[in-house]
MMTF fields as JSON, N, C-alpha, C and O atoms, coordinates in Angstrom:
{
  "mmtfVersion": "1.0.0",
  "mmtfProducer": "UNKNOWN",
  "numBonds": 315,
  "numAtoms": 316,
  "numGroups": 79,
  "numChains": 1,
  "numModels": 1,
  "chainsPerModel": [1],
  "groupsPerChain": [79],
  "chainIdList": ["A"],
  "bondAtomList": [4, 2, 8, 6, 12, 10, 16, 14, 20, 18, 24, 22, 28, 26, 32, 30, 36, 34, 40, 38, 44, 42, 48, 46, 52, 50, 56, 54, 60, 58, 64, 62, 68, 66, 72, 70, 76, 74, 80, 78, 84, 82, 88, 86, 92, 90, 96, 94, 100, 98, 104, 102, 108, 106, 112, 110, 116, 114, 120, 118, 124, 122, 128, 126, 132, 130, 136, 134, 140, 138, 144, 142, 148, 146, 152, 150, 156, 154, 160, 158, 164, 162, 168, 166, 172, 170, 176, 174, 180, 178, 184, 182, 188, 186, 192, 190, 196, 194, 200, 198, 204, 202, 208, 206, 212, 210, 216, 214, 220, 218, 224, 222, 228, 226, 232, 230, 236, 234, 240, 238, 244, 242, 248, 246, 252, 250, 256, 254, 260, 258, 264, 262, 268, 266, 272, 270, 276, 274, 280, 278, 284, 282, 288, 286, 292, 290, 296, 294, 300, 298, 304, 302, 308, 306, 312, 310],
  "bondOrderList": [1, 1, 1, 1, 1, 1, 1, 1, 1, 1, 1, 1, 1, 1, 1, 1, 1, 1, 1, 1, 1, 1, 1, 1, 1, 1, 1, 1, 1, 1, 1, 1, 1, 1, 1, 1, 1, 1, 1, 1, 1, 1, 1, 1, 1, 1, 1, 1, 1, 1, 1, 1, 1, 1, 1, 1, 1, 1, 1, 1, 1, 1, 1, 1, 1, 1, 1, 1, 1, 1, 1, 1, 1, 1, 1, 1, 1, 1],
  "groupList": [{"groupName": "MET", "atomNameList": ["N", "CA", "C", "O"], "elementList": ["N", "C", "C", "O"], "formalChargeList": [0, 0, 0, 0], "bondAtomList": [1, 0, 2, 1, 3, 2], "bondOrderList": [1, 1, 2], "singleLetterCode": "M", "chemCompType": "L-PEPTIDE LINKING"}, {"groupName": "ASN", "atomNameList": ["N", "CA", "C", "O"], "elementList": ["N", "C", "C", "O"], "formalChargeList": [0, 0, 0, 0], "bondAtomList": [1, 0, 2, 1, 3, 2], "bondOrderList": [1, 1, 2], "singleLetterCode": "N", "chemCompType": "L-PEPTIDE LINKING"}, {"groupName": "LYS", "atomNameList": ["N", "CA", "C", "O"], "elementList": ["N", "C", "C", "O"], "formalChargeList": [0, 0, 0, 0], "bondAtomList": [1, 0, 2, 1, 3, 2], "bondOrderList": [1, 1, 2], "singleLetterCode": "K", "chemCompType": "L-PEPTIDE LINKING"}, {"groupName": "LEU", "atomNameList": ["N", "CA", "C", "O"], "elementList": ["N", "C", "C", "O"], "formalChargeList": [0, 0, 0, 0], "bondAtomList": [1, 0, 2, 1, 3, 2], "bondOrderList": [1, 1, 2], "singleLetterCode": "L", "chemCompType": "L-PEPTIDE LINKING"}, {"groupName": "PHE", "atomNameList": ["N", "CA", "C", "O"], "elementList": ["N", "C", "C", "O"], "formalChargeList": [0, 0, 0, 0], "bondAtomList": [1, 0, 2, 1, 3, 2], "bondOrderList": [1, 1, 2], "singleLetterCode": "F", "chemCompType": "L-PEPTIDE LINKING"}, {"groupName": "ALA", "atomNameList": ["N", "CA", "C", "O"], "elementList": ["N", "C", "C", "O"], "formalChargeList": [0, 0, 0, 0], "bondAtomList": [1, 0, 2, 1, 3, 2], "bondOrderList": [1, 1, 2], "singleLetterCode": "A", "chemCompType": "L-PEPTIDE LINKING"}, {"groupName": "THR", "atomNameList": ["N", "CA", "C", "O"], "elementList": ["N", "C", "C", "O"], "formalChargeList": [0, 0, 0, 0], "bondAtomList": [1, 0, 2, 1, 3, 2], "bondOrderList": [1, 1, 2], "singleLetterCode": "T", "chemCompType": "L-PEPTIDE LINKING"}, {"groupName": "GLN", "atomNameList": ["N", "CA", "C", "O"], "elementList": ["N", "C", "C", "O"], "formalChargeList": [0, 0, 0, 0], "bondAtomList": [1, 0, 2, 1, 3, 2], "bondOrderList": [1, 1, 2], "singleLetterCode": "Q", "chemCompType": "L-PEPTIDE LINKING"}, {"groupName": "SER", "atomNameList": ["N", "CA", "C", "O"], "elementList": ["N", "C", "C", "O"], "formalChargeList": [0, 0, 0, 0], "bondAtomList": [1, 0, 2, 1, 3, 2], "bondOrderList": [1, 1, 2], "singleLetterCode": "S", "chemCompType": "L-PEPTIDE LINKING"}, {"groupName": "ILE", "atomNameList": ["N", "CA", "C", "O"], "elementList": ["N", "C", "C", "O"], "formalChargeList": [0, 0, 0, 0], "bondAtomList": [1, 0, 2, 1, 3, 2], "bondOrderList": [1, 1, 2], "singleLetterCode": "I", "chemCompType": "L-PEPTIDE LINKING"}, {"groupName": "GLU", "atomNameList": ["N", "CA", "C", "O"], "elementList": ["N", "C", "C", "O"], "formalChargeList": [0, 0, 0, 0], "bondAtomList": [1, 0, 2, 1, 3, 2], "bondOrderList": [1, 1, 2], "singleLetterCode": "E", "chemCompType": "L-PEPTIDE LINKING"}, {"groupName": "GLY", "atomNameList": ["N", "CA", "C", "O"], "elementList": ["N", "C", "C", "O"], "formalChargeList": [0, 0, 0, 0], "bondAtomList": [1, 0, 2, 1, 3, 2], "bondOrderList": [1, 1, 2], "singleLetterCode": "G", "chemCompType": "PEPTIDE LINKING"}, {"groupName": "VAL", "atomNameList": ["N", "CA", "C", "O"], "elementList": ["N", "C", "C", "O"], "formalChargeList": [0, 0, 0, 0], "bondAtomList": [1, 0, 2, 1, 3, 2], "bondOrderList": [1, 1, 2], "singleLetterCode": "V", "chemCompType": "L-PEPTIDE LINKING"}, {"groupName": "TRP", "atomNameList": ["N", "CA", "C", "O"], "elementList": ["N", "C", "C", "O"], "formalChargeList": [0, 0, 0, 0], "bondAtomList": [1, 0, 2, 1, 3, 2], "bondOrderList": [1, 1, 2], "singleLetterCode": "W", "chemCompType": "L-PEPTIDE LINKING"}, {"groupName": "ASP", "atomNameList": ["N", "CA", "C", "O"], "elementList": ["N", "C", "C", "O"], "formalChargeList": [0, 0, 0, 0], "bondAtomList": [1, 0, 2, 1, 3, 2], "bondOrderList": [1, 1, 2], "singleLetterCode": "D", "chemCompType": "L-PEPTIDE LINKING"}, {"groupName": "PRO", "atomNameList": ["N", "CA", "C", "O"], "elementList": ["N", "C", "C", "O"], "formalChargeList": [0, 0, 0, 0], "bondAtomList": [1, 0, 2, 1, 3, 2], "bondOrderList": [1, 1, 2], "singleLetterCode": "P", "chemCompType": "L-PEPTIDE LINKING"}, {"groupName": "TYR", "atomNameList": ["N", "CA", "C", "O"], "elementList": ["N", "C", "C", "O"], "formalChargeList": [0, 0, 0, 0], "bondAtomList": [1, 0, 2, 1, 3, 2], "bondOrderList": [1, 1, 2], "singleLetterCode": "Y", "chemCompType": "L-PEPTIDE LINKING"}],
  "groupTypeList": [0, 1, 2, 1, 3, 4, 5, 6, 7, 8, 9, 10, 9, 1, 8, 2, 5, 11, 2, 12, 13, 10, 12, 3, 6, 14, 15, 7, 2, 9, 2, 12, 16, 3, 4, 11, 6, 10, 6, 12, 6, 14, 13, 2, 9, 11, 8, 8, 9, 3, 4, 7, 11, 10, 16, 1, 11, 7, 10, 16, 7, 14, 2, 11, 1, 12, 3, 11, 2, 9, 10, 1, 2, 9, 3, 10, 16, 6, 16],
  "groupIdList": [1, 2, 3, 4, 5, 6, 7, 8, 9, 10, 11, 12, 13, 14, 15, 16, 17, 18, 19, 20, 21, 22, 23, 24, 25, 26, 27, 28, 29, 30, 31, 32, 33, 34, 35, 36, 37, 38, 39, 40, 41, 42, 43, 44, 45, 46, 47, 48, 49, 50, 51, 52, 53, 54, 55, 56, 57, 58, 59, 60, 61, 62, 63, 64, 65, 66, 67, 68, 69, 70, 71, 72, 73, 74, 75, 76, 77, 78, 79],
  "secStructList": [7, 7, 7, 7, 7, 7, 7, 7, 7, 7, 7, 7, 7, 1, 1, 7, 2, 2, 2, 2, 2, 2, 2, 2, 2, 7, 2, 2, 2, 2, 2, 2, 2, 6, 6, 6, 7, 3, 3, 3, 7, 7, 7, 7, 6, 6, 7, 3, 3, 3, 3, 3, 3, 3, 3, 6, 6, 3, 3, 3, 3, 3, 3, 3, 3, 3, 3, 3, 3, 3, 6, 6, 6, 3, 3, 3, 3, 7, 7],
  "xCoordList": [-31.837, -30.903, -29.643, -29.84, -28.46, -27.368, -27.1, -27.026, -26.96, -26.701, -25.244, -24.972, -24.321, -23.1, -22.318, -22.616, -21.451, -20.512, -19.161, -18.554, -18.664, -17.277, -16.241, -16.456, -15.249, -14.24, -12.869, -12.475, -12.208, -10.759, -9.881, -10.169, -8.754, -7.811, -6.342, -5.951, -5.599, -4.35, -3.42, -3.834, -2.171, -1.189, 0.076, 0.32, 1.07, 2.43, 3.248, 3.238, 4.035, 4.856, 6.317, 6.681, 7.059, 8.667, 9.224, 9.833, 9.242, 9.789, 10.131, 9.658, 10.932, 10.956, 9.811, 9.082, 9.505, 8.209, 8.27, 7.215, 9.208, 9.4, 8.926, 8.254, 9.297, 9.091, 7.567, 6.86, 7.015, 5.536, 4.786, 3.856, 5.083, 4.408, 4.275, 3.211, 5.537, 5.687, 4.684, 4.019, 4.563, 3.765, 2.218, 1.432, 1.727, 0.454, 0.088, -1.113, 0.923, 0.617, 0.934, 0.44, 1.847, 2.263, 1.215, 1.061, 0.53, -0.411, 0.212, -0.545, 1.515, 2.012, 2.178, 1.981, 2.526, 2.708, 1.365, 1.283, 0.277, -1.002, -1.435, -1.849, -1.372, -1.798, -1.239, -1.877, -0.104, 0.357, -0.498, -0.857, -0.74, -1.647, -2.938, -3.621, -3.516, -5.007, -5.441, -6.332, -4.857, -5.486, -5.425, -6.289, -4.358, -4.35, -5.299, -5.635, -5.675, -6.711, -5.739, -4.527, -6.544, -5.955, -6.462, -7.664, -5.388, -5.631, -5.503, -4.458, -6.573, -6.369, -6.627, -7.688, -5.691, -5.743, -4.548, -3.638, -4.501, -3.316, -2.837, -1.885, -3.714, -3.401, -3.279, -2.591, -4.059, -4.209, -5.36, -6.382, -5.367, -6.393, -7.765, -7.67, -8.822, -10.124, -10.321, -11.434, -9.142, -9.287, -10.017, -9.881, -10.6, -11.259, -10.309, -9.306, -10.488, -9.853, -10.778, -11.974, -10.144, -10.966, -10.12, -9.045, -10.612, -10.086, -11.052, -12.263, -10.336, -11.12, -10.284, -9.061, -11.008, -10.455, -11.354, -12.506, -11.195, -11.901, -11.465, -10.28, -12.567, -12.225, -13.236, -14.446, -12.751, -13.626, -14.501, -15.624, -14.167, -14.758, -15.892, -16.715, -15.688, -16.698, -15.975, -15.105, -16.299, -15.791, -16.283, -17.449, -15.37, -15.754, -15.232, -14.205, -15.864, -15.32, -15.727, -16.898, -14.674, -14.919, -14.195, -13.085, -14.851, -14.594, -14.449, -15.123, -13.656, -13.579, -12.788, -12.563, -12.464, -11.917, -10.674, -10.718, -9.626, -8.498, -8.93, -9.389, -8.84, -9.297, -8.048, -8.203, -6.944, -5.695, -4.47, -4.377, -3.524, -2.061, -0.909, -0.868, -0.082, 1.144, 2.086, 2.159, 2.981, 3.838, 4.766, 5.395, 4.816, 5.568, 5.004, 5.664, 3.846, 3.21, 1.858, 1.601, 0.853, -0.565, -1.115, -0.801, -1.961, -2.759, -4.12, -4.285, -5.144, -6.569, -7.351, -7.142, -8.29, -9.171, -10.423, -10.381, -11.447, -12.754, -12.754, -12.04, -13.405, -13.626, -15.106, -15.357],
  "yCoordList": [0.663, -0.508, -0.016, 0.482, -0.232, 0.244, -0.925, -2.095, -0.543, -1.437, -1.546, -2.287, -0.844, -0.879, -2.178, -2.695, -2.661, -3.791, -3.365, -2.677, -3.749, -3.429, -4.713, -5.655, -4.555, -5.753, -5.119, -4.195, -5.59, -5.103, -6.278, -7.389, -5.952, -7.062, -6.541, -5.484, -7.231, -6.83, -8.11, -9.191, -8.015, -8.926, -8.41, -7.203, -9.481, -9.186, -9.599, -10.779, -8.644, -9.18, -9.094, -8.088, -9.915, -10.147, -9.445, -10.147, -8.06, -7.427, -5.772, -5.34, -5.159, -3.676, -2.992, -3.314, -1.893, -1.217, -0.439, -0.396, 0.058, 0.534, -0.039, 0.595, -1.393, -2.247, -2.504, -2.177, -3.046, -3.216, -2.258, -2.502, -0.905, 0.314, 0.369, 0.52, 0.22, 0.433, -0.612, -0.259, -1.805, -2.963, -2.518, -2.767, -1.875, -1.507, -0.309, -0.04, 0.521, 1.762, 2.149, 3.144, 1.299, 1.504, 0.928, -0.293, 1.697, 0.926, 0.022, -0.738, 0.001, -1.222, -2.399, -3.52, -2.201, -3.409, -3.895, -5.051, -3.03, -3.561, -4.445, -5.578, -4.043, -4.872, -6.369, -7.293, -6.523, -7.903, -8.83, -9.972, -8.238, -9.129, -8.958, -9.666, -7.985, -7.791, -8.141, -7.509, -9.037, -9.561, -8.476, -8.426, -7.548, -6.579, -5.318, -4.542, -5.125, -4.112, -2.811, -2.768, -1.791, -0.471, 0.319, 0.468, 0.876, 1.616, 3.116, 3.582, 3.901, 5.417, 6.073, 5.954, 6.687, 7.552, 8.456, 8.345, 9.326, 10.091, 9.808, 10.381, 8.722, 8.376, 9.399, 9.163, 10.576, 11.749, 11.508, 11.106, 11.67, 11.342, 12.053, 13.236, 11.535, 12.122, 11.795, 11.82, 11.478, 11.235, 9.915, 8.894, 9.886, 8.649, 7.77, 8.285, 6.526, 5.291, 4.62, 4.447, 4.237, 3.674, 2.388, 2.557, 1.225, -0.087, -0.394, -0.541, -0.488, -0.997, -1.878, -1.815, -2.581, -3.495, -4.474, -4.048, -5.698, -6.636, -8.004, -8.336, -8.852, -10.182, -11.178, -10.955, -12.182, -13.19, -12.582, -13.068, -11.657, -11.08, -9.941, -9.455, -9.654, -8.622, -7.415, -7.53, -6.227, -5.072, -4.661, -4.892, -4.036, -3.672, -2.388, -1.949, -1.778, -0.576, -0.662, -0.679, -0.713, -0.622, 0.601, 0.926, 1.297, 2.468, 2.662, 1.983, 3.499, 3.606, 5.089, 5.812, 5.384, 6.599, 6.308, 5.448, 7.082, 7.027, 7.564, 8.706, 6.847, 7.154, 7.589, 8.436, 7.065, 7.275, 6.88, 5.755, 7.592, 7.355, 7.858, 9.049, 7.099, 7.336, 6.658, 5.442, 7.284, 6.638, 5.613, 5.861, 4.53, 3.19, 2.644, 1.885, 3.064, 2.673, 2.185, 1.013, 3.135, 2.824, 3.263, 4.363, 2.454, 2.762, 2.102, 0.885, 3.089, 2.826, 3.399, 4.546, 2.574, 3.077, 2.18, 0.987, 2.73, 2.015, 1.244, 1.596, 0.437, -0.413, -0.88, -1.551],
  "zCoordList": [-1.296, -1.385, -2.415, -3.523, -1.884, -2.534, -3.564, -3.188, -4.886, -5.967, -6.444, -7.389, -5.828, -6.083, -5.646, -4.57, -6.339, -5.942, -5.707, -6.528, -4.614, -4.409, -4.175, -3.412, -4.884, -4.61, -4.389, -5.101, -3.47, -3.192, -3.28, -2.836, -3.902, -3.987, -3.644, -4.139, -2.86, -2.536, -2.711, -2.292, -3.321, -3.455, -3.14, -3.145, -2.804, -2.566, -3.68, -4.03, -4.334, -5.555, -5.146, -4.537, -5.385, -5.114, -6.076, -6.883, -6.331, -7.346, -6.656, -5.605, -7.445, -7.268, -7.512, -8.451, -6.63, -6.712, -8.149, -8.782, -8.599, -9.731, -10.914, -11.727, -11.068, -12.044, -11.912, -12.865, -10.847, -10.736, -11.162, -11.931, -10.703, -11.04, -12.692, -13.292, -13.277, -14.753, -15.393, -16.368, -14.906, -15.495, -15.248, -16.162, -14.075, -13.961, -14.493, -14.494, -14.978, -15.661, -16.972, -17.504, -17.582, -18.934, -19.907, -19.95, -20.642, -21.581, -22.593, -23.197, -22.865, -23.679, -22.883, -23.352, -21.718, -20.86, -20.274, -19.857, -20.225, -19.863, -21.018, -20.774, -22.115, -23.372, -23.357, -23.862, -22.793, -22.583, -21.611, -21.897, -20.55, -19.56, -19.538, -18.798, -20.347, -20.497, -21.97, -22.537, -22.473, -23.907, -24.968, -25.844, -24.906, -26.109, -25.69, -26.585, -24.54, -24.085, -24.378, -24.168, -24.9, -25.028, -23.835, -23.613, -22.992, -21.81, -22.03, -22.483, -21.709, -22.049, -20.671, -20.059, -20.296, -18.992, -18.886, -19.707, -17.939, -17.669, -16.243, -15.713, -15.595, -14.258, -12.998, -12.004, -13.199, -12.343, -11.486, -12.042, -10.33, -9.48, -9.953, -10.279, -10.007, -10.486, -11.996, -12.52, -12.684, -14.202, -14.73, -14.056, -15.617, -16.065, -16.734, -17.23, -16.813, -17.391, -18.354, -18.119, -19.49, -20.499, -21.035, -21.611, -20.833, -21.275, -22.348, -22.183, -23.587, -24.728, -25.749, -25.877, -26.347, -27.466, -27.932, -28.006, -28.284, -28.841, -28.275, -28.237, -27.797, -27.235, -27.865, -27.832, -28.386, -29.017, -30.058, -30.193, -30.757, -31.748, -31.4, -32.175, -29.979, -29.48, -29.002, -28.139, -29.534, -29.159, -27.7, -27.378, -26.797, -25.446, -25.066, -25.582, -24.214, -23.582, -22.084, -21.706, -21.296, -19.851, -19.276, -19.699, -18.277, -17.796, -16.277, -15.502, -15.89, -14.27, -14.079, -15.05, -12.938, -12.461, -11.48, -10.601, -11.723, -10.711, -9.401, -9.389, -8.213, -7.057, -6.17, -5.291, -6.382, -5.579, -6.05, -6.542, -5.992, -6.597, -5.73, -5.423, -5.368, -4.715, -5.497, -5.316, -6.504, -7.353, -6.704, -5.675, -7.313, -6.893, -5.474, -4.764, -5.176, -3.81, -3.872, -3.594, -4.27, -4.246, -5.482, -5.935, -6.111, -7.228, -7.036, -6.957, -6.964, -6.729, -7.871, -8.267, -8.425, -9.381, -9.536, -9.236, -9.972, -10.153, -11.563, -12.502, -11.595, -12.895, -13.185, -14.187]
}
């Protein structure tokens, strides 16, 4: 039995692609919408991603990998 869970999300945002890309990939901007989360990655395909921080007094580390990237167009990663 396959125990992996998969979720896919797609949304349309009324903004310039470069601005959306910046918000999705700039660690300082990610902190704003992910409750202070520190994001560590180089965003190269195959690279790891580390999301870490503290929430409600509990430290966390969530990990993933960059699966696909076409700047200003596609960003795919596991979480």
